[in-house]
Each structure stands twice: as structure tokens, then as C-alpha cells.
Backbone bond lengths (Angstrom), bond angles and torsions (degrees), N, CA, C in turn:
res aa  C-N    CA-C-N  psi(-1)  N-CA   C-N-CA  omega(-1)  CA-C   N-CA-C  phi
1 X - - - 1.445 - - 1.544 110.53 -
2 X 1.332 116.60 142.77 1.442 120.40 179.88 1.514 108.43 -121.98
3 X 1.358 116.43 125.06 1.436 121.24 -178.61 1.518 107.21 -106.00
4 X 1.328 115.85 126.48 1.429 121.82 179.84 1.514 111.02 -128.73
5 X 1.333 116.62 157.81 1.442 121.23 167.52 1.480 107.84 -98.63
6 X 1.307 117.51 118.88 1.454 122.30 -174.07 1.502 109.39 -119.86
7 X 1.355 116.63 174.85 1.438 122.09 -173.01 1.500 111.15 -102.74
8 X 1.299 116.68 137.33 1.467 123.33 176.21 1.527 108.00 -117.26
9 X 1.308 116.16 118.98 1.458 120.67 -178.88 1.526 109.59 -62.73
10 X 1.321 115.30 137.05 1.443 120.91 -176.75 1.521 111.01 -65.15
11 X 1.306 117.07 137.06 1.465 121.93 177.77 1.504 111.66 -70.01
12 X 1.348 117.42 -16.11 1.463 117.97 178.26 1.507 111.47 -77.89
13 X 1.325 117.78 -12.13 1.443 121.60 177.24 1.537 108.35 -97.29
14 X 1.312 114.64 110.56 1.491 119.81 -171.43 1.523 111.41 -58.60
15 X 1.320 118.97 -37.39 1.450 120.48 -175.44 1.532 111.52 -68.38
16 X 1.328 117.22 -20.96 1.451 120.52 -177.71 1.514 113.37 -106.44
17 X 1.326 117.02 1.23 1.454 119.88 -177.16 1.498 111.19 -72.45
18 X 1.362 120.36 137.17 1.438 121.35 176.50 1.536 110.45 -62.43
19 X 1.316 114.60 155.17 1.480 119.66 179.46 1.471 107.48 -131.41
20 X 1.361 115.77 150.48 1.448 122.68 177.69 1.524 112.42 -105.85
21 X 1.332 115.63 12.90 1.461 119.10 179.59 1.506 109.84 -68.09
22 X 1.346 118.91 145.20 1.462 120.51 175.46 1.522 111.38 -62.76
23 X 1.325 114.88 146.55 1.447 121.63 -176.80 1.506 109.10 -94.99
24 X 1.318 118.18 114.21 1.470 123.23 -178.30 1.510 109.96 -98.82
25 X 1.319 117.24 133.59 1.439 120.37 179.88 1.524 110.05 -88.64
26 X 1.352 117.68 124.77 1.471 117.99 -178.10 1.509 111.36 -74.11
27 X 1.328 114.84 163.05 1.461 119.39 178.57 1.514 110.65 -68.20
28 X 1.321 115.11 143.49 1.469 120.40 -177.60 1.498 109.24 -62.45
29 X 1.346 115.65 131.45 1.453 120.34 177.72 1.500 114.92 87.80
30 X 1.346 118.44 -3.73 1.445 122.12 179.42 1.508 111.27 -85.68
31 X 1.388 118.82 156.03 1.453 119.09 170.97 1.528 109.57 -54.57
32 X 1.330 116.16 139.17 1.449 120.33 -178.16 1.535 112.44 91.99
33 X 1.299 118.16 6.91 1.482 122.71 178.16 1.521 107.26 -57.49
34 X 1.349 115.93 134.77 1.454 121.49 -177.66 1.518 108.83 -117.62
35 X 1.348 114.84 159.09 1.453 121.23 173.84 1.531 108.43 -85.83
36 X 1.356 116.17 134.04 1.447 122.60 -178.68 1.509 109.89 -120.40
37 X 1.317 116.12 143.73 1.478 122.84 169.06 1.500 108.16 -164.65
38 X 1.326 115.11 128.98 1.460 119.71 178.41 1.500 113.87 63.38
39 X 1.343 117.95 20.94 1.449 121.62 -176.60 1.524 114.62 88.58
40 X 1.343 117.39 -13.07 1.442 121.14 179.35 1.519 109.68 -83.60
41 X 1.331 116.64 161.02 1.466 119.19 -176.06 1.538 109.25 -141.43
42 X 1.307 116.99 140.45 1.460 122.56 173.25 1.525 108.63 -130.86
43 X 1.319 116.01 138.44 1.469 120.71 -178.23 1.536 107.50 -147.44
44 X 1.338 115.04 154.32 1.460 121.80 174.39 1.524 107.02 -98.34
45 X 1.334 116.42 129.78 1.466 122.91 -179.05 1.502 109.25 -126.39
46 X 1.346 117.26 159.21 1.425 121.56 178.43 1.551 110.94 -82.62
47 X 1.331 115.60 -173.96 1.471 117.37 -175.43 1.506 113.80 -65.86
48 X 1.316 117.51 -17.87 1.481 122.17 176.63 1.545 113.89 -94.97
49 X 1.325 114.40 3.47 1.465 117.66 178.56 1.506 114.62 88.80
50 X 1.322 117.75 3.06 1.473 122.01 -179.56 1.518 109.82 -83.92
51 X 1.322 119.60 137.03 1.458 121.98 -177.81 1.531 111.84 -66.62
52 X 1.325 116.08 140.31 1.443 120.52 175.36 1.524 109.08 -77.27
53 X 1.332 115.61 157.27 1.456 121.46 177.65 1.516 109.47 -59.40
54 X 1.332 116.33 130.86 1.455 121.68 -176.88 1.531 110.11 -140.92
55 X 1.341 114.96 155.47 1.463 119.72 -175.53 1.517 109.51 -136.53
56 X 1.315 116.38 144.79 1.451 120.98 175.64 1.522 110.12 -89.92
57 X 1.310 117.52 139.59 1.452 121.97 -179.01 1.530 109.54 -149.82
58 X 1.331 116.17 104.17 1.444 120.43 177.70 1.514 114.82 58.66
59 X 1.321 116.26 35.39 1.460 120.72 -179.31 1.504 114.12 87.86
60 X 1.318 118.22 -2.72 1.464 122.96 176.37 1.516 110.84 -100.84
61 X 1.312 116.43 160.40 1.456 122.90 176.02 1.516 108.99 -114.38
62 X 1.348 115.86 122.71 1.468 121.25 -179.88 1.519 108.76 -118.57
63 X 1.349 115.04 132.55 1.470 121.97 -177.10 1.531 108.54 -110.68
64 X 1.320 113.66 139.34 1.497 121.04 177.31 1.509 109.99 -88.92
65 X 1.352 115.85 122.62 1.457 120.29 178.32 1.515 111.33 -118.23
66 X 1.321 115.10 165.47 1.479 122.31 178.13 1.507 109.22 -128.68
67 X 1.317 115.23 145.66 1.479 120.30 179.34 1.531 110.98 -55.06
68 X 1.305 116.47 131.65 1.453 121.89 178.01 1.507 114.71 83.49
69 X 1.304 119.19 -8.01 1.471 122.72 -175.47 1.539 110.07 -73.38
70 X 1.321 116.85 132.91 1.443 120.66 174.45 1.518 109.96 -82.37
71 X 1.342 116.06 143.03 1.484 118.54 175.62 1.503 109.63 -144.94
72 X 1.333 115.14 163.79 1.477 123.45 176.73 1.500 108.69 -129.02
73 X 1.336 115.84 154.52 1.458 122.18 175.25 1.531 108.08 -100.61
74 X 1.318 116.59 120.46 1.476 121.66 179.29 1.510 107.37 -107.09
75 X 1.349 116.83 128.20 1.445 122.38 176.60 1.518 108.05 -121.17
76 X 1.345 116.98 126.49 1.453 123.66 -177.27 1.545 110.26 -106.38
77 X 1.311 114.44 139.55 1.458 122.79 177.70 1.535 108.75 -115.55
78 X 1.306 121.02 101.30 1.459 120.37 -177.02 1.528 112.40 -87.47
79 X 1.316 118.00 3.85 1.465 121.60 -175.91 1.537 110.94 -87.95
80 X 1.308 115.22 169.84 1.447 119.89 179.67 1.527 112.17 -95.02
81 X 1.297 119.21 24.23 1.461 123.56 -178.90 1.525 109.84 -137.84
82 X 1.326 115.24 157.89 1.481 118.77 176.23 1.517 108.39 -72.25
83 X 1.326 114.93 147.24 1.470 122.99 174.56 1.507 108.48 -134.12
84 X 1.309 114.33 160.66 1.462 122.78 172.99 1.526 110.01 -110.91
85 X 1.347 116.38 133.11 1.453 121.13 178.60 1.517 110.17 -115.18
86 X 1.333 115.06 118.63 1.481 120.08 175.02 1.524 105.35 -99.65
87 X 1.361 115.33 123.51 1.440 120.94 -168.49 1.548 109.83 -120.63
88 X 1.359 115.26 137.92 1.432 121.63 174.02 1.507 110.84 -125.21
89 X 1.311 117.45 148.28 1.446 124.38 173.90 1.516 107.88 -126.12
90 X 1.301 117.78 123.94 1.472 122.69 -176.45 1.531 111.87 54.32
91 X 1.357 115.08 33.92 1.442 119.33 177.48 1.545 113.95 81.61
92 X 1.355 118.43 1.63 1.460 122.13 179.59 1.497 111.22 -107.74
93 X 1.323 120.04 135.90 1.447 122.96 179.04 1.532 108.90 -65.37
94 X 1.352 115.90 133.17 1.461 119.94 -174.90 1.526 112.09 -73.40
95 X 1.350 118.50 -15.02 1.463 119.88 178.73 1.509 112.26 -96.14
96 X 1.315 118.08 -46.20 1.463 122.64 -175.35 1.517 112.63 -96.69
97 X 1.323 119.33 -24.58 1.454 122.30 -174.55 1.508 112.98 81.34
98 X 1.316 117.85 -3.08 1.475 120.88 179.03 1.507 111.36 -79.94
99 X 1.348 118.01 165.83 1.472 118.26 172.77 1.512 111.50 -52.20
100 X 1.327 116.17 141.20 1.463 121.66 -174.06 1.527 112.14 -58.35
101 X 1.322 116.17 135.90 1.458 123.03 178.80 1.497 109.10 -146.91
102 X 1.335 117.43 148.29 1.464 121.73 177.48 1.507 113.41 -77.28
103 X 1.306 117.43 -7.53 1.487 121.79 -176.74 1.522 111.95 -88.76
104 X 1.325 119.74 -7.05 1.457 119.31 -177.07 1.517 112.04 -88.17
105 X 1.308 117.01 167.15 1.428 122.63 177.99 1.516 111.39 -74.83
106 X 1.336 115.06 160.22 1.467 119.67 -178.29 1.513 110.91 -138.20
107 X 1.319 114.77 -157.26 1.460 122.42 -179.88 1.512 110.18 -106.26
108 X 1.357 117.65 136.46 1.461 122.52 175.26 1.520 108.65 -81.15
109 X 1.318 115.21 137.53 1.465 121.59 172.72 1.484 108.53 -119.04
110 X 1.303 117.22 124.21 1.485 121.86 -177.86 1.523 110.63 -69.86
111 X 1.356 117.07 160.77 1.483 118.71 178.26 1.547 111.97 -55.88
112 X 1.292 115.03 136.10 1.475 123.63 -179.71 1.497 113.13 55.20
113 X 1.309 117.15 28.78 1.439 123.36 -177.23 1.509 112.36 -117.41
114 X 1.373 114.43 -172.46 1.457 119.57 177.11 1.505 107.23 -148.56
115 X 1.347 115.55 166.02 1.446 121.55 176.16 1.534 106.95 -133.61
116 X 1.352 114.61 141.63 1.464 121.76 174.07 1.518 107.45 -104.54
117 X 1.325 118.13 123.48 1.442 122.41 177.64 1.535 106.62 -109.75
118 X 1.320 115.78 114.32 1.478 119.03 -167.77 1.495 115.12 -110.26
119 X 1.369 116.85 9.18 1.458 118.43 176.15 1.519 113.07 173.40
120 X 1.349 115.07 175.69 1.470 120.52 173.92 1.510 107.41 -73.94
121 X 1.357 117.22 127.73 1.439 119.84 -173.74 1.522 111.32 -72.25
122 X 1.333 114.91 130.39 1.458 121.62 179.56 1.523 111.39 -107.40
123 X 1.337 118.87 -19.69 1.448 125.24 179.01 1.517 108.19 -167.77
124 X 1.336 116.96 -176.26 1.452 119.36 176.37 1.531 111.83 -74.40
125 X 1.315 117.33 -9.35 1.436 120.46 -178.27 1.506 114.93 -115.14
126 X 1.340 119.23 -6.43 1.466 118.26 -175.76 1.516 113.45 -154.14
127 X 1.348 113.65 166.31 1.459 122.46 179.08 1.510 109.46 -136.58
128 X 1.321 116.15 163.85 1.446 122.65 169.08 1.526 106.85 -99.29
129 X 1.321 115.59 118.07 1.453 123.44 -167.21 1.533 112.55 -58.44
130 X 1.350 116.05 139.35 1.454 121.71 173.23 1.564 108.17 -75.56
131 X 1.345 115.31 123.25 1.494 120.56 172.50 1.512 107.53 -140.43
132 X 1.332 114.09 140.82 1.465 119.16 176.44 1.516 110.08 -67.97
133 X 1.289 117.31 139.66 1.448 122.60 -179.67 1.524 108.46 -150.48
134 X 1.366 116.60 -175.07 1.437 120.51 175.34 1.518 108.66 -73.52
135 X 1.346 117.60 154.88 1.466 119.46 179.52 1.541 113.03 -57.33
136 X 1.332 115.87 -37.46 1.464 118.48 179.65 1.495 113.94 -66.69
137 X 1.343 117.52 -29.31 1.476 121.23 -179.21 1.516 111.84 -92.29
138 X 1.334 118.73 -2.56 1.441 121.53 -178.13 1.520 111.20 -69.77
139 X 1.343 115.85 158.66 1.472 120.92 177.54 1.518 111.44 -59.23
140 X 1.350 116.60 -44.43 1.465 119.50 -179.51 1.513 110.07 -66.16
141 X 1.342 118.78 -38.51 1.448 120.95 179.98 1.526 113.04 -68.04
142 X 1.344 117.02 -31.74 1.450 120.20 -175.95 1.517 112.89 -85.06
143 X 1.355 117.58 -27.38 1.468 118.42 178.82 1.516 111.35 -94.99
144 X 1.337 119.08 -5.63 1.437 123.23 178.90 1.499 111.51 103.77
145 X 1.310 116.01 156.45 1.491 120.72 179.31 1.500 111.72 73.56
146 X 1.333 117.10 52.01 1.454 121.34 -179.56 1.513 113.41 -86.77
147 X 1.337 119.60 18.33 1.431 121.43 -177.11 1.542 112.75 -70.37
148 X 1.347 116.46 -18.13 1.450 120.76 -176.19 1.546 112.76 -108.67
149 X 1.303 116.21 23.07 1.462 119.49 179.78 1.504 109.37 -68.93
150 X 1.349 115.79 135.70 1.447 120.77 177.26 1.531 115.73 104.83
151 X 1.332 117.66 14.97 1.445 119.26 179.53 1.525 110.02 -142.88
152 X 1.340 116.14 140.60 1.475 123.55 172.20 1.508 107.30 -110.27
153 X 1.323 116.80 129.74 1.472 120.25 180.00 1.542 109.86 -119.40
154 X 1.315 114.03 145.88 1.475 121.20 177.67 1.516 109.05 -135.65
155 X 1.320 116.65 121.65 1.489 121.27 174.62 1.538 106.97 -108.79
156 X 1.325 116.87 124.73 1.451 122.99 -175.97 1.539 108.73 -106.16
157 X 1.340 114.65 128.18 1.467 121.82 178.56 1.525 110.39 -114.95
158 X 1.320 115.95 134.44 1.464 121.26 174.84 1.548 108.47 -76.18
159 X 1.301 114.65 155.38 1.470 120.69 176.39 1.526 108.82 -90.06
160 X 1.326 115.02 141.24 1.484 119.88 177.24 1.515 109.33 -65.77
161 X 1.329 114.65 140.94 1.448 120.02 176.86 1.505 109.59 -68.13
162 X 1.356 118.63 140.71 1.477 120.41 177.57 1.510 111.28 -62.69
163 X 1.344 116.27 144.14 1.467 122.17 178.24 1.509 108.48 -76.45
164 X 1.345 115.62 122.66 1.460 121.66 178.68 1.523 108.84 -101.88
165 X 1.330 118.06 120.11 1.436 121.92 -178.49 1.543 108.54 -83.37
166 X 1.320 116.61 126.44 1.481 120.95 177.87 1.504 110.90 -71.35
167 X 1.347 117.80 144.16 1.478 119.85 177.72 1.527 110.70 -65.82
168 X 1.331 117.08 152.66 1.475 119.18 179.22 1.522 111.23 -64.04
169 X 1.342 119.19 146.74 1.454 121.76 -178.76 1.503 111.86 -69.82
170 X 1.337 117.87 149.45 1.464 119.37 178.11 1.534 109.99 -67.71
171 X 1.309 118.59 140.00 1.475 122.49 -177.83 1.529 112.82 -78.57
172 X 1.326 118.32 70.84 1.467 118.90 176.13 1.523 109.44 -129.91
173 X 1.308 116.12 157.46 1.465 122.51 -177.29 1.505 112.68 -63.67
174 X 1.328 117.87 -34.52 1.483 120.00 -178.15 1.519 111.15 -60.31
175 X 1.317 116.47 -42.75 1.479 120.29 -178.35 1.506 110.41 -65.41
176 X 1.354 116.81 -47.63 1.464 118.96 -177.46 1.508 113.81 -68.68
177 X 1.347 117.89 -30.83 1.456 120.82 178.19 1.524 110.15 -64.92
178 X 1.322 117.11 -34.61 1.501 120.30 -174.27 1.532 111.02 -100.79
179 X 1.341 116.76 3.62 1.457 117.74 -176.14 1.502 112.93 -65.75
180 X 1.340 117.85 -32.57 1.452 120.13 179.84 1.517 111.88 -63.08
181 X 1.356 114.66 -42.01 1.465 119.24 179.87 1.521 108.89 -62.44
182 X 1.316 116.68 -41.42 1.456 118.73 -178.93 1.520 110.89 -65.77
183 X 1.312 116.10 -39.66 1.445 118.55 -178.40 1.532 110.01 -65.14
184 X 1.345 117.82 -40.31 1.460 120.21 179.93 1.535 110.94 -62.69
185 X 1.335 115.57 -42.01 1.459 118.25 -179.31 1.543 110.26 -66.11
186 X 1.361 117.83 -35.22 1.459 120.07 178.44 1.511 110.09 -66.27
187 X 1.311 117.20 -38.70 1.458 120.54 -178.36 1.524 111.81 -68.99
188 X 1.315 116.85 -27.53 1.470 120.07 178.49 1.496 113.25 -73.26
189 X 1.344 118.18 -22.29 1.465 120.87 -177.50 1.516 110.06 -71.51
190 X 1.324 118.02 137.96 1.465 120.79 -179.74 1.532 110.33 -69.30
191 X 1.325 115.80 144.35 1.460 121.10 177.71 1.515 110.79 -74.86
192 X 1.333 116.55 141.37 1.443 122.42 179.64 1.511 109.24 -71.97
193 X 1.328 116.43 139.02 1.441 121.18 178.81 1.537 109.16 -71.75
194 X 1.332 116.06 142.69 1.463 119.87 -178.99 1.523 109.63 -71.31
195 X 1.343 113.07 129.65 1.470 117.70 178.66 1.509 112.82 64.32
196 X 1.307 116.98 -155.67 1.473 122.57 175.64 1.488 108.00 -145.64
197 X 1.315 115.77 156.35 1.450 120.10 -175.60 1.529 108.42 -67.62
198 X 1.333 117.54 138.38 1.439 120.23 179.05 1.516 108.76 -89.58
199 X 1.325 114.96 161.16 1.455 121.34 -175.97 1.547 109.74 -62.81
200 X 1.297 115.43 145.42 1.460 119.66 176.50 1.549 108.70 -64.31
201 X 1.306 115.08 136.27 1.471 119.31 -174.22 1.540 108.17 -142.50
202 X 1.285 115.77 129.34 1.468 120.71 174.38 1.486 107.83 -134.68
203 X 1.350 118.85 134.71 1.452 119.23 179.21 1.530 109.80 -61.54
204 X 1.351 114.18 150.07 1.465 120.16 177.94 1.523 110.33 -69.08
205 X 1.305 117.11 142.70 1.480 118.97 173.74 1.513 111.41 -64.21
206 X 1.299 117.54 132.28 1.432 122.03 -176.77 1.522 109.72 -96.89
207 X 1.325 116.90 92.44 1.456 121.30 -175.85 1.529 111.31 -82.27
208 X 1.324 119.33 -24.31 1.428 123.71 -178.47 1.507 110.44 -127.94
209 X 1.338 117.27 152.26 1.448 121.51 172.68 1.521 108.99 -66.60
210 X 1.331 118.86 141.68 1.463 120.68 -178.58 1.523 111.13 -65.62
211 X 1.310 116.11 143.70 1.446 121.65 176.86 1.504 114.34 -94.65
212 X 1.372 116.61 -14.22 1.450 122.64 -179.57 1.525 110.03 -135.70
213 X 1.305 115.70 152.52 1.479 123.86 169.91 1.520 108.02 -132.89
214 X 1.303 115.65 -171.76 1.469 122.08 -179.63 1.519 110.92 -118.53
215 X 1.327 115.82 124.32 1.437 122.78 -176.99 1.540 110.98 -81.31
216 X 1.316 116.05 150.53 1.477 124.52 166.16 1.503 106.70 -84.16
217 X 1.363 114.96 85.86 1.440 120.19 -167.98 1.511 117.50 -81.43
218 X 1.336 114.10 -159.15 1.462 120.46 -176.58 1.550 110.83 -66.67
219 X 1.340 114.48 156.05 1.445 120.03 179.31 1.505 112.21 -66.58
220 X 1.325 117.31 140.48 1.465 122.62 178.75 1.516 108.30 -138.61
221 X 1.344 114.39 137.50 1.472 119.59 177.51 1.494 110.63 -71.87
222 X 1.317 117.69 122.42 1.485 122.06 -177.19 1.520 108.68 -156.03
223 X 1.342 117.44 80.58 1.483 121.80 -171.94 1.500 113.36 -73.02
224 X 1.315 116.72 145.64 1.474 124.03 173.91 1.516 108.20 -137.68
225 X 1.333 117.26 165.29 1.451 124.07 172.33 1.492 108.87 -126.79
226 X 1.352 117.11 153.59 1.451 122.10 179.16 1.504 109.64 -95.52
227 X 1.330 116.29 131.74 1.459 121.57 177.96 1.532 107.71 -136.71
228 X 1.333 116.99 154.52 1.483 119.66 179.12 1.525 111.85 -74.38
229 X 1.301 116.16 147.67 1.461 122.23 178.59 1.532 106.77 -148.90
230 X 1.328 116.29 131.24 1.465 120.20 179.67 1.547 107.91 -113.18
231 X 1.341 114.40 119.07 1.458 118.79 -179.50 1.550 111.60 -73.54
232 X 1.291 114.05 143.93 1.455 118.64 176.06 1.500 112.76 -71.07
233 X 1.319 117.76 -25.91 1.464 122.27 -179.49 1.528 108.21 -154.39
234 X 1.331 115.50 159.34 1.440 120.62 175.42 1.508 111.81 -76.74
235 X 1.341 117.13 -13.15 1.467 121.86 177.86 1.537 108.64 -98.49
236 X 1.346 115.91 140.20 1.478 117.16 179.30 1.509 111.96 -71.08
237 X 1.313 115.50 150.94 1.447 120.99 175.76 1.516 110.88 -69.84
238 X 1.351 116.70 -34.91 1.466 121.24 -179.46 1.510 108.10 -151.92
239 X 1.324 115.82 149.37 1.444 123.40 171.45 1.529 108.53 -126.24
240 X 1.333 116.48 128.41 1.450 121.59 -177.18 1.522 108.67 -123.66
241 X 1.340 116.00 152.24 1.454 122.60 178.83 1.514 110.60 -139.60
242 X 1.316 116.12 141.04 1.451 123.33 173.83 1.549 105.98 -128.54
243 X 1.323 117.18 127.03 1.436 122.41 178.62 1.558 109.48 -100.49
244 X 1.323 115.65 153.75 1.463 117.46 178.43 1.519 110.66 -143.09
245 X 1.304 116.16 158.13 1.454 122.72 176.28 1.523 107.79 -165.95
246 X 1.332 115.52 170.74 1.458 121.61 174.11 1.534 109.96 -69.36
247 X 1.323 116.23 167.76 1.457 119.35 177.05 1.530 110.66 -61.63
248 X 1.337 116.65 -39.63 1.447 121.02 178.25 1.526 110.73 -64.09
249 X 1.337 115.76 -41.37 1.454 119.55 178.96 1.518 112.46 -66.29
250 X 1.345 117.89 -38.52 1.435 119.42 176.71 1.499 112.25 -64.12
251 X 1.349 116.14 -36.43 1.460 120.25 177.40 1.538 110.90 -66.45
252 X 1.345 116.76 -40.17 1.477 119.61 179.14 1.529 110.99 -63.58
253 X 1.334 115.87 -33.58 1.455 119.43 -179.91 1.542 112.56 -80.34
254 X 1.327 116.81 -5.24 1.484 119.97 -179.88 1.502 112.19 80.73
255 X 1.312 119.43 13.34 1.451 121.25 -178.85 1.514 110.82 -80.37
256 X 1.311 116.97 -37.96 1.475 122.02 173.07 1.503 109.10 -122.41
257 X 1.319 117.89 160.29 1.441 122.47 178.99 1.541 110.57 -74.82
258 X 1.313 118.94 134.98 1.474 120.16 177.86 1.503 109.03 -65.67
259 X 1.349 117.89 153.98 1.474 120.21 176.10 1.492 110.89 -63.62
260 X 1.310 119.22 145.40 1.466 121.25 179.89 1.544 111.55 -64.35
261 X 1.326 115.18 142.78 1.464 120.52 179.84 1.511 108.33 -67.17
262 X 1.341 116.82 142.55 1.475 121.62 -178.64 1.506 108.22 -74.58
263 X 1.319 115.18 134.10 1.454 121.03 175.39 1.511 108.19 -132.32
264 X 1.347 118.54 132.72 1.473 120.31 179.74 1.482 112.23 -66.16
265 X 1.317 113.99 145.07 1.472 119.65 175.92 1.509 111.91 -68.89
266 X 1.300 119.76 140.45 1.466 119.74 178.02 1.528 111.99 -63.93
267 X 1.324 117.65 142.76 1.453 123.50 -176.94 1.513 108.25 -104.43
268 X 1.377 117.16 121.96 1.441 118.24 -178.35 1.529 114.72 -70.32
269 X 1.364 118.60 -20.71 1.468 121.78 -179.95 1.543 109.02 -135.07
270 X 1.297 116.41 68.71 1.490 118.86 -175.63 1.508 114.38 -63.05
271 X 1.355 118.32 -33.82 1.455 120.52 -179.31 1.503 111.63 -71.87
272 X 1.343 117.53 -25.35 1.476 119.61 -177.65 1.497 111.79 -86.38
273 X 1.316 118.06 -40.12 1.482 120.29 -171.50 1.514 112.96 -67.65
274 X 1.336 117.68 -28.54 1.478 119.19 -176.25 1.528 111.74 -97.20
275 X 1.323 119.18 2.29 1.446 119.44 -174.75 1.522 113.21 -127.56
276 X 1.323 117.47 29.67 1.453 120.29 177.42 1.514 111.94 -78.03
277 X 1.334 117.61 -21.00 1.463 121.90 -178.66 1.514 107.79 -131.48
278 X 1.313 115.34 163.34 1.489 121.01 -177.01 1.507 108.44 -68.57
279 X 1.323 118.13 128.55 1.464 121.93 177.84 1.523 109.37 -74.66
280 X 1.335 119.25 158.09 1.463 121.94 175.17 1.531 109.99 -69.31
281 X 1.307 117.38 156.59 1.472 118.17 179.74 1.537 109.95 -71.56
282 X 1.331 115.38 157.20 1.468 117.82 -178.78 1.553 110.84 -72.25
């Protein structure tokens, strides 16, 4: 078992408050497409909480971003238990800024709720806003290790079940006479495996250099509190990834169709339209 101190988004912040609304899965390939694994969902949304345009490609989710655009990472928990979400942007942990690791603390998501992560955490009360920028101006690019620019990762950990103490046995001869049989039967039962296997995950092949990164933007008030959380296993229950790029970058990757090349309209009277006035001398 691993015990960590993790972050709980303040209920006074509307964007981070848990919700009990049912989680609807969008149609594949539609704007707002989210990454799914193990029933959990991660999506990129704008400052008003509306999903950004996204596209499915070979089982991956790609989001279209624009330079200077602010975005947030929304993670949904459809289960009836608390979970912890460890989140990275461009390979950097959103809480510590260090290279992404499964050993760091994350955000708690309440049962049937969601959390909005709106920036790199600078303190318990604020974040540096997520904004799309050039790879060279991105946080990952400026602190080093920009090889993972263009991807958001979320590792979801289940919470360990609370230990329930059995009541003491009644002091009678019948119980103690049969206790050996009960112990033998208990020993014959197979032990439960720790945690559960997480979904298979492999990073997407990077065929093109990223056209966008994520900036360490302006300060934003976003309070959290620290609470204890005990993981059920050292392995995550699910790992999810969302990739992003500019519209031009998505076209270069073959994810969306490139815009049609401009062609002039044919002129029915070309000799007349260019000779209504005296041309300049050569």
C-alpha cells in the first residue's frame, strides 16, 4: 500500500467542484472527443468549460489548439469511489513541474465527479495558466526535456479499501472446537491480487515535430487543500493520453484534411477586364 498526501480542489472554486451529472460519451470523431480508459475520461476544454475540437486517429485522441488559447484539463470519474489523478502536460508534472512520474501526488476526484486542472501549480492557492504556445516558448521547452511536447497524460489510481476490524469471537466451546476447520478453509482460499491490471498503454509514434506546446502562463487563483490518500496499488488502474497540435500540424500528420489550394476563378473576358484603363509603362 502507498500512502500519499494529495490535492483536493476547493469546493468554493466552481470549475473544480465535483459534479453528479451523468457522464455522456461523445460520438467518435466529433468535436469534444475524449480519451477513455477503464471508464475514466480526460478532455481538453476552453476557459468556459466547452470541449475543444478533437479527432480520433488510430485509437488516439488529437485536439486542435491555437496559439495563445487558454485551456483546461478535465478528468471525469464515473465510478462510485474516490480516485487520484496524476497529470502531466508535455511530460512535466502539473504539480511539481518535474518530469512526469507515477510516484508523485495528484488530484483527488470524488465519486461520479470531475476535476478541472487549469495550470501548473505554483502554490496551494494558485496556478500558472495553461496556454498554447510555440514549442520553444513552452514550459517543457524552457526548463529542458522538450521531447514530450504535445501530449497530456493522466494516471488514475484507485483508493485502498478501509480496513474493517472483525468483532471478537463469542467465548463459547462450540466456536473454539470448530475454529480449526474454519482456519483450514480460510487457508485454502486463494489470495486476492493486489490492485488490478491497468490498461495497456503505448505512446503514440511521433512522425512530425510538434507545432504547439503549453506555456507557463499568467497567475490564476485556484485553491486546493491537502488530504491523505492511500493507493490500492503502486500501479495505476488506467493511463490515458490526449495529444494536441495546431490545425496545420494535424493536417501534416494526416489527421485532418489540408485546406484546398486556392485557385483563381476563370475569367470569361480576360482581354477586356485588364485593359479598361491605361497600363503603366514598362
